[in-house]
matplotlib code that plots the C-alpha trace (Angstrom):
import matplotlib.pyplot as plt

x = [0.0, 1.4, 1.9, 1.2, 3.7, 3.7, 5.9, 7.0, 8.6, 9.5, 12.0, 12.6, 14.8, 17.2, 17.9, 17.1, 17.9, 15.2, 15.3, 15.3, 12.7, 10.6, 10.5, 8.6, 6.2, 2.6, 0.1, -3.6, -4.0, -1.0, -2.2, -5.6, -4.2, -2.0, -5.1, -7.0, -4.1, -4.0, -7.8, -7.2, -4.5, -7.0, -4.8, -6.9, -4.9, -2.8, -1.9, 0.1, 1.9, 3.0, 4.5, 7.3, 9.6, 8.7, 6.7, 5.9, 3.5, 2.4, 0.6, 0.1, 1.2, 3.0, 6.1, 7.6, 8.1, 4.3, 4.6, 7.8, 6.2, 3.1, 5.3, 7.6, 4.8, 2.7, 5.3, 8.1, 10.6, 11.8, 13.3, 16.9, 16.4, 14.6, 17.5, 19.7, 17.5, 14.6, 14.2, 12.1, 11.1, 9.4, 7.0, 8.0, 10.7, 8.2, 5.5, 8.0, 8.9, 5.3, 4.9, 8.1, 6.9, 3.4, 4.9, 7.3, 10.4, 11.4, 10.6, 13.1, 12.0, 11.8, 8.3, 6.6, 2.9, 1.5, 2.5, -0.2, -2.9, -1.4, -1.5, -5.1, -6.0, -4.1, -6.0, -9.4, -8.5, -7.6, -10.8, -12.9, -11.2, -12.0, -8.3, -8.7, -10.5, -8.1, -5.7, -5.1, -7.7, -6.7, -3.0, -3.6, -5.7, -2.8, -0.3, -2.7, -3.0, 0.8, 1.1, -1.6, 0.1, 3.6, 2.3, 0.4, 3.1, 6.2, 7.4, 8.8, 6.4, 7.4, 8.9, 9.3, 7.9, 6.5, 7.8, 5.1, 6.2, 10.0, 9.5, 7.9, 10.7, 13.2, 11.5, 11.4, 15.1, 16.2, 13.8, 13.8, 10.6, 8.6, 5.3, 6.0, 7.0, 5.0, 4.5, 3.2, 2.0, 1.6, -0.3, -3.0, -2.8, -2.2, 1.3, 0.2, -2.8, -0.7, 2.0, -0.6, -2.0, 1.5, 2.3, -0.8, -0.1, 3.7, 4.4, 1.6, 1.8, -1.1, 0.4, -0.1, -1.3, -2.6, -2.5, -3.7, -4.5, -8.0, -9.0, -11.9, -9.4, -7.6, -10.9, -11.7, -8.6, -9.3, -12.7, -10.7, -7.7, -7.1, -5.3, -5.6, -6.5, -5.3, -6.0, -3.4, -3.1, -1.4, 1.3, 4.2, 3.2, 2.7, 6.2, 7.6, 6.1, 7.0, 9.8, 9.1, 7.6, 6.5, 5.8, 3.7, 2.0, 2.6, 3.0, 5.2, 7.3, 8.6, 5.8, 8.2, 10.7, 13.5, 11.4, 8.8, 11.4, 11.8, 12.7, 15.0, 14.9, 16.0, 13.6, 13.5, 11.9, 10.9, 10.2, 8.1, 7.3, 8.3, 9.3, 10.9, 8.5, 11.1, 13.6, 17.2, 18.3, 16.6, 19.6, 21.6, 19.6, 21.2, 19.5, 17.3, 17.8, 16.1, 15.6, 14.2, 12.3, 15.3, 17.4, 14.6, 14.5, 18.2, 17.7, 17.6, 15.7, 16.4, 14.0, 15.6, 17.9, 15.0, 12.9, 15.8, 15.7, 12.2, 13.1, 13.7, 10.3, 8.6, 10.1, 8.9, 5.3, 5.7, 7.0, 4.2, 1.5, 3.4, 3.8, 0.0, -0.7, 1.8, 0.2, -3.3, -2.2, -0.4, -3.6, -5.8, -4.0, -5.1, -8.9, -9.6, -8.1, -10.1, -13.3, -12.7, -12.1, -15.4, -17.3, -15.8, -17.1, -20.6, -21.0, -19.3, -22.3, -22.6, -23.8, -27.0, -28.1, -27.2, -30.6, -32.5, -30.4, -31.1, -34.8, -35.3, -33.1, -32.7, -31.8, -29.2, -27.6, -27.5, -25.8, -23.3, -22.5, -21.9, -19.6, -17.7, -17.4, -16.1, -13.5, -12.4, -12.2, -10.0, -7.6, -7.6, -6.8, -4.0, -2.5, -2.6, -0.9, 1.6, 2.5, 5.6, 3.4, 0.8, 2.1, 2.4, -1.1, -2.7, -0.7, -1.8, -5.6, -5.3, -3.8, -5.9, -9.2, -8.3, -9.2, -9.8, -6.6, -8.5, -10.5, -7.5, -5.2]
y = [0.0, 3.4, 5.8, 9.5, 12.0, 15.8, 17.4, 20.9, 21.4, 24.7, 27.5, 30.7, 33.8, 31.7, 29.2, 31.0, 34.3, 36.5, 34.9, 31.3, 32.0, 33.6, 30.3, 28.6, 31.4, 30.5, 32.7, 32.1, 29.7, 27.6, 27.6, 26.3, 23.7, 22.4, 22.1, 20.2, 17.7, 17.3, 16.5, 13.8, 12.3, 12.3, 14.5, 15.4, 18.3, 20.7, 24.4, 26.5, 29.5, 31.7, 35.1, 37.3, 35.5, 31.9, 29.3, 26.3, 23.3, 21.8, 18.5, 15.1, 12.6, 9.3, 10.8, 14.2, 13.5, 13.9, 17.6, 18.2, 17.0, 19.2, 22.2, 21.6, 20.5, 23.6, 26.3, 27.5, 25.7, 22.1, 19.3, 20.3, 23.8, 22.4, 20.1, 23.2, 25.5, 23.5, 21.9, 19.2, 19.0, 16.1, 15.6, 17.7, 19.6, 20.6, 21.5, 23.6, 25.4, 26.3, 27.8, 29.9, 31.1, 32.0, 34.0, 36.0, 34.3, 33.1, 36.3, 38.4, 41.2, 39.8, 39.9, 40.4, 40.8, 40.2, 36.6, 35.2, 36.9, 35.3, 31.9, 32.5, 33.3, 30.2, 28.0, 29.4, 28.7, 25.1, 24.7, 26.0, 23.4, 20.6, 20.2, 20.8, 17.7, 16.3, 17.9, 21.1, 23.4, 22.6, 23.1, 26.5, 27.6, 26.7, 28.7, 31.7, 31.4, 31.4, 34.5, 36.4, 35.6, 36.6, 39.9, 40.6, 39.5, 40.7, 43.6, 41.5, 43.2, 46.8, 49.0, 48.1, 44.5, 44.3, 44.9, 47.6, 49.5, 49.0, 50.4, 53.6, 53.9, 53.7, 56.4, 58.7, 58.2, 58.7, 61.2, 64.7, 66.7, 63.6, 65.4, 67.4, 64.6, 62.6, 58.9, 56.3, 53.0, 50.4, 47.3, 47.2, 43.7, 42.9, 44.4, 47.3, 48.1, 47.9, 50.1, 52.7, 52.7, 53.3, 56.0, 58.0, 57.6, 58.4, 60.7, 63.2, 63.3, 64.6, 63.4, 59.6, 58.1, 54.5, 52.4, 48.9, 46.7, 46.2, 49.8, 48.8, 47.5, 50.8, 52.6, 50.5, 51.7, 55.3, 55.1, 54.7, 57.0, 60.4, 59.2, 59.7, 56.8, 56.8, 54.2, 51.7, 53.4, 56.4, 54.3, 55.7, 59.4, 58.8, 57.2, 60.3, 62.6, 60.4, 60.9, 57.5, 54.4, 51.5, 48.3, 45.6, 43.9, 40.2, 39.3, 36.4, 38.6, 42.2, 44.7, 47.7, 47.7, 50.0, 51.4, 52.8, 55.1, 58.5, 60.5, 63.5, 63.8, 61.3, 58.3, 55.8, 52.5, 50.0, 46.5, 44.7, 41.8, 38.1, 37.3, 40.6, 42.9, 45.5, 44.7, 44.6, 46.6, 49.7, 49.9, 51.0, 54.3, 57.4, 58.9, 55.8, 53.7, 50.3, 48.7, 45.2, 43.9, 41.6, 44.8, 46.5, 43.5, 43.8, 47.4, 47.3, 50.1, 51.4, 48.9, 45.8, 45.2, 45.7, 43.1, 40.6, 40.7, 39.2, 36.1, 33.9, 34.9, 34.4, 30.9, 30.0, 30.9, 29.1, 25.9, 25.9, 26.0, 23.7, 21.0, 21.2, 20.6, 17.7, 16.1, 16.5, 15.0, 12.1, 11.1, 11.8, 9.1, 6.4, 7.3, 5.0, 2.0, 2.8, 3.2, -0.1, -1.7, -0.3, -1.4, -4.9, -5.2, -4.0, -6.2, -9.3, -11.5, -13.1, -10.5, -12.3, -12.2, -8.6, -7.1, -9.8, -9.1, -5.4, -5.7, -8.3, -6.5, -2.9, -1.7, -4.5, -3.3, 0.2, -1.1, -2.8, 0.5, 2.1, -0.7, -0.4, 3.4, 3.0, 0.4, 2.5, 5.6, 3.7, 2.7, 6.3, 7.6, 5.1, 6.2, 9.8, 9.1, 6.7, 8.1, 5.9, 2.8, 4.1, 2.3, -1.0, -0.7, 0.0, -2.9, -5.2, -4.5, -4.7, -8.2, -9.6, -8.4, -8.8, -5.3, -4.4, -2.8, -0.8, 1.0, 1.9, 3.0]
z = [0.0, -1.0, 1.9, 1.6, 2.8, 3.0, 0.4, -0.5, -4.0, -5.5, -6.2, -4.3, -4.2, -2.0, -4.8, -8.1, -9.7, -11.2, -14.6, -13.5, -10.9, -13.6, -15.6, -12.8, -12.2, -13.1, -14.9, -14.3, -17.3, -16.3, -12.7, -13.7, -16.0, -13.2, -10.9, -13.6, -14.0, -10.2, -10.2, -12.8, -10.6, -7.7, -5.4, -2.4, -0.9, -3.0, -2.6, -5.0, -3.6, -6.5, -5.5, -6.6, -4.1, -4.7, -6.6, -4.3, -4.3, -1.0, -1.0, 0.6, -2.1, -2.4, -4.2, -4.6, -8.3, -8.8, -7.7, -9.6, -12.8, -12.2, -11.8, -14.7, -17.1, -16.5, -16.2, -18.5, -16.4, -16.9, -14.9, -15.9, -14.4, -11.4, -10.6, -10.5, -8.5, -7.1, -3.7, -2.1, 1.6, 3.2, 6.2, 9.3, 7.4, 4.8, 7.4, 9.3, 6.0, 5.3, 8.8, 8.3, 4.9, 6.2, 9.2, 7.0, 8.4, 4.9, 3.0, 1.2, 3.5, 7.0, 8.5, 5.1, 6.1, 2.6, 2.3, 4.6, 2.5, -0.6, 1.1, 2.1, -1.5, -2.7, -0.3, -1.4, -5.0, -4.0, -2.1, -5.0, -7.3, -4.8, -3.8, -0.1, 1.1, 3.7, 6.2, 4.2, 5.8, 9.3, 8.3, 6.7, 9.7, 12.0, 9.8, 9.8, 13.6, 14.0, 11.7, 13.7, 17.0, 15.8, 14.5, 17.7, 20.2, 18.4, 16.3, 13.5, 11.0, 11.8, 9.1, 5.5, 5.4, 1.8, -1.7, -2.2, 0.9, 0.2, -3.3, -2.0, 0.6, -2.1, -4.1, -1.1, -0.5, -4.1, -5.7, -4.4, -4.2, -5.0, -4.3, -7.4, -9.6, -12.1, -11.0, -13.5, -12.2, -14.9, -13.7, -11.0, -9.7, -6.0, -5.8, -8.0, -5.8, -2.6, -4.2, -5.1, -1.6, -0.2, -2.8, -1.8, 1.9, 1.9, -1.0, -0.9, -4.7, -6.6, -9.9, -9.9, -13.1, -13.4, -16.6, -17.0, -20.0, -18.6, -17.7, -15.5, -12.9, -12.8, -12.6, -9.5, -7.7, -8.9, -7.0, -3.8, -4.3, -5.9, -9.0, -12.8, -15.0, -18.6, -21.4, -22.4, -25.8, -24.0, -22.3, -24.4, -23.9, -20.2, -19.9, -21.7, -19.0, -16.0, -13.5, -11.9, -13.6, -11.5, -13.4, -11.8, -14.7, -13.9, -17.6, -18.7, -21.0, -20.8, -21.3, -21.2, -24.1, -25.0, -27.9, -25.4, -23.7, -25.2, -22.1, -22.0, -18.2, -15.6, -15.2, -12.4, -13.2, -10.5, -11.9, -9.3, -11.6, -11.8, -14.5, -15.5, -17.2, -18.0, -20.8, -19.6, -22.6, -21.1, -18.7, -21.7, -22.0, -20.5, -17.5, -17.0, -13.9, -13.5, -10.1, -9.7, -6.7, -5.7, -5.3, -3.4, -1.0, -0.2, 1.0, 4.8, 6.6, 10.0, 11.7, 10.2, 13.1, 15.5, 13.6, 13.7, 17.5, 17.5, 15.5, 18.6, 20.1, 16.7, 16.4, 19.9, 18.9, 15.6, 17.2, 19.7, 17.1, 14.7, 17.4, 18.1, 14.5, 14.2, 17.3, 15.7, 12.4, 14.1, 15.8, 12.8, 10.8, 13.3, 13.0, 10.0, 11.8, 15.0, 13.0, 11.2, 14.7, 16.0, 12.9, 13.3, 16.9, 16.0, 12.9, 14.2, 13.4, 10.0, 7.5, 6.6, 10.3, 11.0, 9.9, 11.8, 15.0, 14.6, 14.1, 16.9, 19.5, 18.6, 22.1, 22.3, 19.2, 20.6, 23.7, 21.5, 19.8, 23.2, 24.2, 20.9, 21.3, 24.9, 23.9, 20.9, 23.1, 25.6, 22.7, 21.4, 24.9, 25.3, 21.9, 23.0, 26.3, 24.8, 21.4, 21.1, 21.2, 18.8, 15.7, 17.5, 19.0, 15.7, 14.1, 16.9, 16.6, 12.8, 13.0, 15.8, 14.4, 10.8, 9.8, 6.2, 4.9, 2.3, 5.0, 7.1, 4.3]

ax = plt.figure().add_subplot(projection="3d")
ax.plot(x, y, z, "-o")
ax.set_aspect("equal")
plt.show()
């Protein structure tokens, strides 16, 4: 019988540069195709975390190769590249990794407070596709709980803890009189919207222009903030007028080419996209400076050293909740065997006489259920109190009572 294990497979900023990482980034179509293939393979629990820092798959499966194949088959990456920059984590090591990711301890910017909302969105997408039918919901809720407690009980999320906020801080430090400059934001997805919010809050600029291929999405943001929305057809002219261009389009290929830049004055371009959405040739243009999100993430602000001091306390909270989850999952795996044991006691008579026994002695059958429940409860309590004997205990009742292996697998 194949045994399911928890696996994490993926690539991140720790193992892959921008361009290699970009090959494994999934657009919506690729993401959906991956889920359809997972459904065909009857995977019960699968979550895909696809951010600017990482693309990772989490699932309970029999072999990590299942997840590696899903990722390589549905992204622009391949197994050769994955062997160079990918990683696989199993069981407790993988579970610990997910807790660290969800609490911002594995982020490029320590304490990133956006990652947990990205994990939540990823979970909801899995649930909608019927790929959250086992342990996944309990697991993600535990990670969310750890994230909430760490943010409440420590200051690890103080200061610049997101790419959106770090980009605005960079602009403030490097562009004088920013309130009088023209800022163009191209792309209004999650990062783009958060960046816009931070621009409004921290720059006091009244000259922020939004452009998106789908204008209705830009209009939606404009309903909340004092910004100007321009049609996609005016992108080139808006770039010409801009002092700062922020690109957060999330396309699979560069959306800003060298041919679009006709500026006579200095232009700062911040590319917040994975893969790159700004052509590298633009660096050749005089007076134009391109900063990518990996560079932004390396910029440490004044609160970074303060946040680092809270790592030990954050890890204590994380380990407490993680160990509770590990204990829960360890006992959950014995439930099928205990249920099979209880069923065996109740239906020990020959099958053809079960209905007759029930009809002739209904209350006797109910007493039998209570006895079975009591015995099963005693075994479950013994397992909880003696976890080192759990496997032997389950093996013993499986052999003695000849339990159906299909029901306890």
